[in-house]
Residue frames as qw, qx, qy, qz and C-alpha x, y, z in Angstrom:
[[0.014, -0.881, -0.474, 0.002, 0.07, -0.04, 0.03],
 [0.455, -0.152, 0.025, 0.877, 1.50, 3.38, -0.96],
 [0.143, 0.900, 0.358, -0.205, 0.63, 6.92, -1.32],
 [0.474, 0.042, 0.229, 0.849, 2.22, 9.34, -3.86],
 [0.058, 0.802, 0.383, -0.454, 1.24, 13.06, -3.84],
 [0.319, 0.164, 0.425, 0.831, 1.05, 14.99, -7.12],
 [0.301, -0.217, -0.171, -0.913, -2.05, 16.87, -8.25],
 [0.799, -0.320, -0.193, -0.472, -3.99, 14.19, -6.45],
 [0.420, -0.491, 0.731, -0.218, -3.19, 11.52, -3.84],
 [0.646, 0.285, -0.636, -0.311, -2.45, 8.24, -5.38],
 [0.638, -0.291, 0.623, -0.347, -3.51, 5.03, -3.53],
 [0.566, 0.312, -0.689, -0.327, -2.71, 1.52, -4.91],
 [0.756, -0.256, 0.484, -0.358, -4.18, -1.76, -3.68],
 [0.171, 0.383, -0.875, -0.241, -2.95, -5.24, -4.42],
 [0.067, -0.246, -0.966, 0.053, -5.98, -7.18, -3.07],
 [0.270, -0.581, -0.524, -0.562, -9.69, -6.68, -2.95],
 [0.567, -0.639, -0.455, 0.253, -9.62, -6.58, 0.83],
 [0.422, -0.261, -0.025, 0.868, -6.98, -3.82, 0.72],
 [0.025, 0.329, 0.412, 0.849, -9.01, -1.89, -1.78],
 [0.438, -0.669, -0.526, -0.291, -12.14, -2.05, 0.45],
 [0.562, -0.522, -0.311, 0.561, -10.05, -0.87, 3.48],
 [0.264, -0.075, 0.137, 0.952, -8.84, 2.11, 1.54],
 [0.187, -0.481, -0.537, -0.668, -12.35, 2.87, 0.41],
 [0.536, -0.653, -0.520, 0.123, -13.63, 2.66, 3.97],
 [0.503, -0.350, -0.125, 0.780, -10.81, 5.00, 5.00],
 [0.088, -0.176, 0.207, 0.958, -11.64, 7.58, 2.36],
 [0.104, 0.540, 0.817, 0.172, -15.43, 7.12, 1.91],
 [0.042, -0.874, -0.363, 0.321, -16.01, 10.72, 2.93],
 [0.254, -0.538, 0.347, 0.725, -13.36, 12.13, 0.53],
 [0.625, 0.670, -0.104, -0.388, -13.54, 13.04, -3.16],
 [0.398, -0.381, 0.793, 0.261, -12.07, 9.92, -4.77],
 [0.766, 0.413, -0.239, -0.432, -12.26, 7.96, -7.99],
 [0.789, -0.208, 0.574, 0.073, -11.41, 4.28, -8.66],
 [0.430, 0.656, -0.479, -0.394, -9.12, 3.60, -11.67],
 [0.859, -0.015, 0.507, 0.063, -8.87, 0.10, -13.31],
 [0.672, 0.404, 0.393, 0.480, -8.40, 0.54, -17.03],
 [0.210, -0.597, -0.078, 0.770, -8.75, 4.28, -16.85],
 [0.293, 0.290, 0.596, 0.689, -9.90, 4.66, -20.45],
 [0.100, -0.799, -0.486, -0.339, -12.73, 6.93, -19.33],
 [0.498, -0.801, -0.190, 0.273, -11.41, 8.44, -16.17],
 [0.537, -0.247, 0.213, 0.778, -8.05, 9.60, -17.64],
 [0.190, 0.467, 0.471, 0.724, -9.83, 11.40, -20.43],
 [0.294, -0.842, -0.428, -0.148, -12.24, 13.06, -17.97],
 [0.552, -0.678, -0.033, 0.484, -9.31, 14.27, -15.78],
 [0.507, 0.008, 0.327, 0.798, -7.32, 15.45, -18.80],
 [0.016, 0.556, 0.436, 0.707, -10.13, 17.64, -19.91],
 [0.019, 0.074, -0.480, 0.874, -10.58, 18.91, -16.22],
 [0.530, -0.390, -0.471, -0.588, -14.12, 17.56, -16.11],
 [0.774, -0.614, -0.141, -0.067, -13.35, 16.11, -12.72],
 [0.357, 0.607, -0.531, 0.471, -10.44, 16.57, -10.34],
 [0.828, -0.458, -0.318, -0.055, -10.61, 14.10, -7.55],
 [0.299, -0.808, 0.468, -0.199, -8.50, 14.51, -4.35],
 [0.515, -0.357, 0.779, -0.010, -7.74, 10.76, -4.33],
 [0.692, 0.357, -0.487, -0.396, -7.16, 8.09, -7.00],
 [0.685, -0.316, 0.634, -0.170, -7.46, 4.46, -5.99],
 [0.447, 0.484, -0.666, -0.350, -5.68, 2.24, -8.47],
 [0.788, -0.163, 0.523, -0.281, -7.03, -1.33, -8.41],
 [0.654, 0.556, -0.445, -0.255, -5.30, -2.47, -11.63],
 [0.218, 0.466, -0.836, 0.188, -3.07, -4.71, -9.50],
 [0.603, -0.154, 0.571, -0.536, -5.82, -6.43, -7.70],
 [0.263, 0.220, -0.859, -0.380, -5.35, -9.89, -9.44],
 [0.123, 0.220, 0.932, -0.261, -8.00, -11.69, -7.31],
 [0.457, 0.580, 0.383, -0.555, -10.65, -9.65, -9.25],
 [0.342, 0.534, -0.537, -0.556, -9.26, -10.59, -12.71],
 [0.293, -0.017, 0.956, 0.019, -11.17, -13.64, -13.73],
 [0.618, 0.122, -0.298, -0.717, -13.86, -15.14, -16.01],
 [0.134, -0.087, 0.973, -0.168, -15.54, -18.29, -14.62],
 [0.624, -0.047, -0.333, -0.705, -18.52, -20.40, -15.61],
 [0.219, -0.034, 0.918, -0.328, -20.57, -22.90, -13.70],
 [0.174, -0.270, -0.816, -0.481, -23.56, -24.81, -15.19],
 [0.274, -0.632, -0.699, 0.189, -25.65, -23.97, -12.05],
 [0.222, -0.710, -0.237, 0.624, -24.57, -20.47, -11.21],
 [0.470, 0.861, 0.184, 0.060, -23.76, -19.16, -14.71],
 [0.600, 0.512, -0.070, 0.611, -21.10, -16.73, -15.66],
 [0.436, -0.835, -0.115, 0.316, -18.91, -14.55, -13.31],
 [0.562, 0.593, -0.015, 0.577, -16.80, -11.78, -14.66],
 [0.551, -0.533, -0.265, 0.585, -14.45, -10.07, -12.14],
 [0.048, 0.951, 0.120, -0.279, -14.02, -6.30, -12.04],
 [0.218, -0.682, 0.508, 0.478, -10.46, -6.52, -13.56],
 [0.632, 0.233, 0.686, 0.277, -11.43, -8.65, -16.52],
 [0.005, -0.404, 0.288, 0.868, -10.71, -6.62, -19.65],
 [0.683, 0.478, 0.029, -0.551, -13.04, -6.15, -22.66],
 [0.467, 0.528, -0.661, -0.257, -10.60, -8.13, -24.71],
 [0.133, -0.200, 0.935, -0.262, -10.58, -11.04, -22.23],
 [0.579, 0.347, 0.569, -0.470, -14.33, -11.36, -22.48],
 [0.587, 0.581, -0.263, -0.499, -14.27, -10.95, -26.23],
 [0.422, 0.490, -0.757, -0.099, -11.69, -13.79, -26.62],
 [0.422, -0.237, 0.790, -0.377, -13.01, -16.14, -23.81],
 [0.254, 0.019, -0.887, -0.385, -13.99, -19.52, -25.29],
 [0.078, -0.374, -0.871, 0.309, -16.61, -20.07, -22.55],
 [0.222, 0.520, 0.218, -0.795, -18.20, -16.75, -23.02],
 [0.325, 0.314, -0.528, -0.719, -18.41, -17.30, -26.79],
 [0.221, -0.104, -0.956, -0.164, -19.94, -20.74, -26.30],
 [0.133, -0.483, -0.809, 0.307, -22.41, -19.87, -23.62],
 [0.031, 0.834, 0.316, -0.452, -23.12, -16.13, -24.06],
 [0.587, 0.211, 0.412, 0.664, -21.94, -15.38, -27.59],
 [0.109, 0.894, 0.328, 0.284, -23.83, -12.10, -27.70],
 [0.396, -0.866, 0.105, 0.287, -21.22, -10.58, -25.31],
 [0.606, -0.176, 0.478, 0.611, -18.44, -11.47, -27.68],
 [0.328, 0.637, 0.502, 0.484, -20.34, -9.95, -30.59],
 [0.173, -0.966, -0.192, -0.007, -20.88, -6.80, -28.45],
 [0.574, -0.664, 0.206, 0.434, -17.24, -6.58, -27.48],
 [0.644, 0.204, 0.456, 0.579, -16.04, -6.74, -31.03],
 [0.177, 0.746, 0.344, 0.543, -17.53, -3.29, -31.57],
 [0.428, -0.869, -0.163, 0.187, -16.39, -1.60, -28.39],
 [0.160, -0.901, 0.276, 0.294, -13.99, 1.21, -29.18],
 [0.521, 0.656, -0.542, -0.064, -10.60, -0.09, -30.49],
 [0.882, -0.013, -0.433, 0.183, -8.44, -3.18, -29.80],
 [0.363, 0.316, -0.464, 0.743, -6.06, -1.03, -27.77],
 [0.429, -0.403, 0.204, -0.782, -8.92, 0.21, -25.58],
 [0.904, -0.203, -0.174, -0.333, -10.31, -3.27, -25.11],
 [0.718, 0.183, -0.534, 0.408, -6.85, -4.61, -24.16],
 [0.242, 0.182, -0.514, 0.803, -6.72, -2.25, -21.18],
 [0.432, -0.240, 0.101, -0.864, -10.27, -1.18, -20.35],
 [0.059, 0.055, 0.962, -0.260, -12.49, -3.35, -18.12],
 [0.262, -0.452, -0.727, -0.446, -16.13, -4.39, -18.62],
 [0.385, -0.650, -0.583, 0.298, -17.06, -3.46, -15.11],
 [0.283, -0.343, 0.004, 0.896, -15.28, -0.11, -15.39],
 [0.031, -0.191, -0.538, -0.820, -17.33, 0.66, -18.47],
 [0.363, -0.626, -0.663, -0.190, -20.53, 0.11, -16.57],
 [0.423, -0.615, -0.380, 0.546, -19.27, 2.18, -13.71],
 [0.182, -0.027, 0.209, 0.960, -18.62, 5.15, -16.08],
 [0.222, 0.578, 0.696, -0.365, -22.41, 5.06, -16.62],
 [0.152, 0.231, -0.398, -0.875, -22.50, 6.63, -20.08],
 [0.667, 0.293, 0.393, -0.560, -26.13, 6.11, -21.24],
 [0.717, 0.561, -0.262, -0.319, -24.79, 4.82, -24.52],
 [0.252, -0.537, 0.805, -0.008, -22.44, 2.24, -23.08],
 [0.548, 0.223, -0.693, -0.412, -22.33, -0.91, -25.13],
 [0.213, 0.049, -0.955, 0.199, -22.36, -3.62, -22.41],
 [0.298, 0.020, 0.503, -0.811, -25.40, -2.42, -20.58],
 [0.697, 0.153, -0.126, -0.689, -28.26, -3.52, -22.91],
 [0.699, 0.129, -0.694, -0.116, -27.05, -7.15, -23.43],
 [0.195, 0.111, -0.798, 0.559, -26.28, -7.46, -19.71],
 [0.451, 0.017, 0.354, -0.819, -29.87, -6.27, -18.83],
 [0.801, 0.126, -0.252, -0.529, -31.60, -8.73, -21.08],
 [0.617, 0.149, -0.758, 0.147, -29.30, -11.51, -19.76],
 [0.669, -0.680, -0.209, -0.214, -30.67, -10.61, -16.22],
 [0.621, 0.246, -0.445, 0.596, -27.13, -9.87, -14.99],
 [0.489, -0.861, -0.138, -0.009, -26.49, -8.61, -11.47],
 [0.403, 0.629, -0.392, 0.537, -23.48, -6.50, -10.41],
 [0.708, -0.483, -0.411, 0.310, -21.89, -7.31, -7.03],
 [0.091, 0.772, -0.158, 0.609, -21.12, -4.20, -5.06],
 [0.766, -0.289, -0.460, 0.344, -18.92, -4.54, -1.99],
 [0.087, -0.835, 0.273, -0.470, -17.87, -2.42, 0.86],
 [0.133, 0.368, -0.828, 0.401, -15.83, -3.34, 3.96],
 [0.212, 0.028, 0.865, -0.454, -17.65, -6.37, 5.48],
 [0.566, 0.469, 0.469, -0.490, -20.73, -6.20, 3.17],
 [0.093, -0.099, 0.722, 0.679, -21.86, -7.12, -0.26],
 [0.529, 0.492, 0.446, -0.528, -25.07, -6.50, -2.22],
 [0.361, 0.132, 0.746, 0.544, -26.17, -7.40, -5.77],
 [0.277, 0.550, 0.092, -0.782, -27.71, -4.75, -8.06],
 [0.681, 0.481, 0.545, 0.084, -29.73, -5.74, -11.13],
 [0.458, 0.046, 0.367, 0.808, -28.06, -4.49, -14.34],
 [0.053, 0.678, 0.517, 0.520, -31.17, -2.44, -15.21],
 [0.405, -0.884, -0.235, -0.010, -30.91, -0.62, -11.91],
 [0.731, -0.189, -0.034, 0.655, -27.08, -0.07, -11.88],
 [0.226, 0.182, 0.130, 0.948, -27.08, 3.32, -13.73],
 [0.061, -0.671, -0.638, 0.373, -29.26, 5.90, -12.05],
 [0.217, 0.931, 0.129, -0.264, -28.54, 8.99, -14.13],
 [0.584, 0.748, -0.228, 0.221, -26.00, 10.51, -16.49],
 [0.433, 0.509, -0.577, 0.470, -22.55, 9.19, -15.23],
 [0.386, -0.426, 0.538, -0.616, -24.08, 8.08, -11.95],
 [0.558, -0.021, -0.822, -0.112, -24.47, 4.55, -10.57],
 [0.724, -0.574, -0.239, -0.299, -25.95, 2.85, -7.59],
 [0.732, -0.018, -0.419, 0.537, -22.49, 2.44, -6.06],
 [0.348, -0.918, -0.129, -0.139, -22.32, 4.46, -2.84],
 [0.062, 0.828, -0.462, 0.313, -19.33, 6.00, -1.08],
 [0.474, -0.482, 0.691, -0.255, -17.12, 3.39, 0.29],
 [0.844, 0.196, 0.469, -0.172, -18.32, 0.76, -2.20],
 [0.045, 0.517, -0.687, -0.508, -16.85, -0.86, -5.24],
 [0.893, 0.265, -0.016, -0.363, -18.31, -2.98, -8.02],
 [0.399, -0.528, 0.747, 0.061, -16.52, -6.28, -7.90],
 [0.240, -0.032, 0.942, 0.231, -18.15, -8.69, -10.17],
 [0.585, 0.154, -0.228, -0.763, -20.86, -9.32, -12.87],
 [0.342, 0.016, 0.932, -0.120, -23.02, -12.43, -12.49],
 [0.545, 0.182, -0.364, -0.733, -25.09, -13.75, -15.35],
 [0.733, -0.031, 0.582, -0.352, -27.49, -16.73, -14.83],
 [0.328, -0.006, 0.859, 0.393, -27.54, -19.64, -17.29],
 [0.370, 0.113, -0.317, -0.866, -29.71, -18.95, -20.28],
 [0.704, 0.134, 0.536, -0.445, -33.14, -20.69, -20.19],
 [0.480, 0.100, 0.796, 0.355, -33.67, -23.44, -22.88],
 [0.322, 0.631, 0.613, 0.349, -34.90, -22.28, -26.27],
 [0.112, -0.904, -0.130, 0.392, -33.49, -18.82, -25.87],
 [0.619, 0.436, 0.213, 0.617, -31.97, -16.47, -28.37],
 [0.250, -0.837, -0.107, 0.476, -30.20, -13.23, -27.73],
 [0.574, 0.458, 0.238, 0.636, -28.97, -10.50, -30.13],
 [0.210, -0.794, -0.112, 0.560, -27.52, -7.01, -29.77],
 [0.514, 0.492, 0.331, 0.620, -26.99, -4.28, -32.30],
 [0.191, -0.734, -0.155, 0.633, -25.85, -0.72, -32.07],
 [0.528, 0.700, 0.270, 0.398, -25.79, 2.05, -34.63],
 [0.378, -0.733, 0.063, 0.562, -22.91, 4.54, -34.49],
 [0.419, 0.881, -0.070, -0.207, -21.53, 6.92, -36.97],
 [0.305, 0.660, -0.686, 0.030, -17.93, 5.47, -36.72],
 [0.855, -0.070, -0.514, -0.007, -17.11, 1.88, -36.10],
 [0.620, -0.123, -0.558, 0.538, -16.39, 1.34, -32.37],
 [0.061, -0.303, 0.194, -0.931, -17.76, 4.77, -31.31],
 [0.222, 0.229, 0.716, -0.621, -20.55, 5.17, -28.77],
 [0.148, 0.440, 0.843, 0.271, -24.01, 4.35, -30.12],
 [0.278, -0.212, -0.161, -0.923, -26.65, 6.79, -31.30],
 [0.786, -0.199, 0.203, -0.549, -28.91, 4.00, -30.16],
 [0.255, 0.259, -0.930, -0.058, -28.54, 0.36, -29.43],
 [0.792, -0.169, 0.018, -0.586, -30.84, -2.50, -28.65],
 [0.082, 0.224, -0.968, 0.081, -30.64, -6.03, -27.12],
 [0.776, -0.085, -0.057, -0.622, -33.42, -8.60, -27.20],
 [0.079, -0.179, 0.972, -0.127, -33.80, -11.96, -25.51],
 [0.748, -0.007, -0.164, -0.643, -36.59, -14.30, -26.61],
 [0.204, -0.169, 0.947, -0.185, -37.40, -17.57, -24.97],
 [0.600, 0.017, -0.464, -0.651, -39.77, -20.04, -26.69],
 [0.816, -0.223, 0.367, -0.388, -41.83, -22.88, -25.40],
 [0.615, -0.217, 0.743, 0.149, -41.00, -26.57, -26.00],
 [0.673, 0.523, 0.511, 0.111, -42.62, -26.48, -29.49],
 [0.359, -0.234, 0.262, 0.865, -40.61, -23.36, -30.34],
 [0.100, 0.590, 0.625, 0.502, -43.85, -21.73, -31.55],
 [0.289, -0.872, -0.300, -0.256, -44.79, -19.42, -28.75],
 [0.239, 0.549, -0.383, 0.703, -42.89, -16.74, -26.83],
 [0.641, -0.576, -0.488, 0.138, -42.86, -17.53, -23.01],
 [0.446, -0.746, -0.097, 0.486, -40.51, -14.72, -22.14],
 [0.530, 0.617, 0.103, 0.572, -38.90, -11.62, -23.68],
 [0.420, -0.720, -0.097, 0.544, -36.53, -8.99, -22.46],
 [0.481, 0.694, 0.197, 0.497, -35.75, -5.78, -24.41],
 [0.443, -0.686, -0.060, 0.574, -33.12, -3.20, -23.47],
 [0.466, 0.793, 0.154, 0.361, -32.02, 0.00, -25.19],
 [0.572, -0.430, -0.048, 0.697, -28.97, 2.24, -24.92],
 [0.274, 0.020, 0.272, 0.922, -28.30, 5.83, -25.90],
 [0.180, -0.480, -0.530, -0.675, -31.97, 6.88, -25.82],
 [0.539, -0.773, -0.281, -0.182, -32.40, 8.11, -22.26],
 [0.186, -0.852, 0.397, -0.288, -30.46, 9.28, -19.23],
 [0.429, -0.407, 0.804, -0.062, -29.64, 5.67, -18.60],
 [0.235, 0.061, -0.887, -0.393, -29.88, 2.46, -20.50],
 [0.591, -0.031, 0.258, -0.764, -33.51, 1.36, -20.29],
 [0.180, 0.104, 0.977, 0.040, -35.60, -1.78, -20.21],
 [0.407, -0.005, -0.343, -0.847, -38.64, -1.60, -22.58],
 [0.238, 0.093, 0.900, -0.352, -41.12, -3.57, -20.33],
 [0.596, 0.455, 0.225, -0.622, -44.32, -2.47, -22.28],
 [0.550, 0.519, -0.514, -0.406, -42.80, -3.73, -25.48],
 [0.012, 0.216, -0.972, 0.093, -41.80, -7.09, -23.85],
 [0.480, 0.223, 0.694, -0.489, -45.48, -7.72, -22.94],
 [0.622, 0.504, -0.158, -0.578, -46.43, -7.45, -26.62],
 [0.427, 0.427, -0.783, -0.151, -44.31, -10.50, -27.35],
 [0.148, -0.178, 0.910, -0.344, -45.06, -12.67, -24.42],
 [0.521, 0.243, 0.723, -0.384, -47.54, -15.50, -24.90],
 [0.642, 0.638, 0.062, -0.420, -47.75, -15.05, -28.63],
 [0.797, 0.218, 0.379, 0.417, -46.43, -16.55, -31.77],
 [0.154, -0.707, 0.136, 0.677, -44.00, -13.92, -32.96],
 [0.613, 0.590, 0.435, 0.295, -44.58, -12.72, -36.43],
 [0.378, 0.232, 0.122, 0.888, -43.16, -9.80, -38.36],
 [0.248, -0.695, -0.311, -0.599, -46.36, -7.85, -37.43],
 [0.693, -0.669, -0.259, 0.071, -46.03, -8.65, -33.74],
 [0.673, -0.160, -0.032, 0.721, -42.40, -7.57, -33.81],
 [0.171, 0.476, 0.239, 0.829, -43.34, -4.40, -35.58],
 [0.451, -0.756, -0.306, -0.363, -45.87, -3.60, -32.85],
 [0.734, -0.552, -0.156, 0.363, -43.33, -4.24, -30.06],
 [0.532, 0.136, 0.086, 0.832, -40.73, -2.08, -31.89],
 [0.038, -0.656, -0.276, -0.701, -43.22, 0.74, -32.04],
 [0.633, -0.722, -0.262, -0.096, -44.03, 0.46, -28.36],
 [0.747, -0.297, -0.069, 0.591, -40.34, 0.29, -27.41],
 [0.337, 0.407, 0.165, 0.833, -39.69, 3.46, -29.39],
 [0.305, -0.742, -0.203, -0.562, -42.27, 5.27, -27.36],
 [0.768, -0.585, -0.195, 0.173, -40.62, 4.10, -24.07],
 [0.625, 0.088, -0.045, 0.774, -37.42, 6.05, -24.95],
 [0.070, -0.969, -0.203, 0.121, -36.64, 9.62, -24.02],
 [0.713, 0.132, 0.117, 0.679, -33.62, 10.62, -26.10],
 [0.146, -0.827, -0.043, 0.542, -31.98, 14.06, -26.09],
 [0.624, 0.762, 0.060, 0.165, -31.15, 15.91, -29.31],
 [0.550, -0.596, 0.288, 0.509, -27.46, 16.51, -29.87],
 [0.151, 0.674, -0.461, -0.557, -25.06, 17.56, -32.75],
 [0.153, -0.186, 0.928, 0.285, -25.01, 13.92, -33.90],
 [0.194, -0.327, -0.831, -0.406, -28.79, 13.43, -34.23],
 [0.420, -0.366, 0.020, -0.830, -32.19, 14.69, -33.15],
 [0.411, -0.079, 0.773, -0.477, -34.26, 13.11, -30.45],
 [0.803, 0.333, 0.120, -0.480, -36.91, 12.18, -33.07],
 [0.602, 0.520, -0.589, -0.144, -34.21, 10.40, -35.11],
 [0.042, 0.348, -0.877, 0.329, -32.94, 8.49, -32.16],
 [0.602, 0.068, 0.535, -0.590, -36.46, 7.48, -31.15],
 [0.821, 0.423, -0.126, -0.362, -37.21, 6.11, -34.67],
 [0.416, 0.515, -0.748, 0.043, -33.78, 4.40, -34.75],
 [0.325, -0.242, 0.788, -0.464, -34.46, 2.66, -31.48],
 [0.786, 0.231, 0.325, -0.473, -37.67, 1.11, -32.96],
 [0.727, 0.546, -0.369, -0.193, -35.93, -0.02, -36.13],
 [0.144, 0.474, -0.837, 0.231, -33.14, -1.71, -34.05],
 [0.550, -0.091, 0.663, -0.499, -35.68, -3.49, -31.84],
 [0.840, 0.368, 0.059, -0.394, -37.40, -4.94, -34.94],
 [0.592, 0.598, -0.541, -0.006, -34.14, -6.07, -36.50],
 [0.018, 0.438, -0.824, 0.358, -32.59, -7.40, -33.35],
 [0.684, -0.019, 0.496, -0.535, -35.86, -9.13, -32.29],
 [0.862, 0.375, -0.153, -0.306, -36.00, -10.95, -35.57],
 [0.474, 0.497, -0.701, 0.188, -32.43, -12.33, -35.17],
 [0.321, -0.295, 0.709, -0.554, -33.07, -13.16, -31.47],
 [0.808, 0.118, 0.243, -0.523, -36.08, -15.18, -32.63],
 [0.797, 0.440, -0.400, -0.103, -34.16, -17.14, -35.19],
 [0.222, 0.459, -0.775, 0.374, -31.51, -17.94, -32.63],
 [0.555, -0.183, 0.566, -0.581, -34.17, -19.16, -30.20],
 [0.896, 0.238, 0.009, -0.375, -35.54, -21.53, -32.81],
 [0.683, 0.468, -0.544, 0.137, -32.02, -22.87, -33.48],
 [0.222, -0.593, 0.634, -0.445, -31.20, -23.18, -29.76]]
């Protein structure tokens, strides 16, 4: 454990326990946690934030893992990089949508250093991992000294660049349950430049009955079209209990579009983003349905 004073006080932890001790000690101070630092370093460079303390957890090797269990599902530690998730054979076999998502996150250089959990903690509403994690019913483990709680992925971001993580806490792991039988998942984003943040993104999970004719469950999540990634619950209800046709998907897509609340920007108007969200839901839902039929 060491402290170096420059423009900020630098703290480095080598174990998760040590990191939580430091967080407890500085929970009332202005601090930021750095792992990959792909977002934090940029924000500090542009003087958007100027924390008094930086807690570096890059050396916390006990949080660098990707594990799978047939009963408990997938566990991704806070120090697992985007690239590690992208290239993981077990992730590709069991949750291929995550590998497909990762292939379009920023650049290879960024994915080699940045972490999946860190990306979630940055809480940009257009962040790529959030929609697929929401439809996969992921939960984020959030720990403090002596305690741990689990936050559903859809509740993790609470506003622009704000999460459910409280002072003295740290996100330590993503847990994803096994996929139900006859399930298909797909994710797609639209961005002006490959690897850039999405103007809008959509993830859809569809689970069919034993005959693979009727939808027994559906989950729809959208990114870039609200102050946080959102779950389109009204649109999901359109699909449940029905044989999914192009017409039913179109109806669900229209409802999902109305559940968004995008903000106009220099890149696109709110109306364009709203329409784009509906288009993505229809396209993504169609592929998710095909994957469920092949499952």
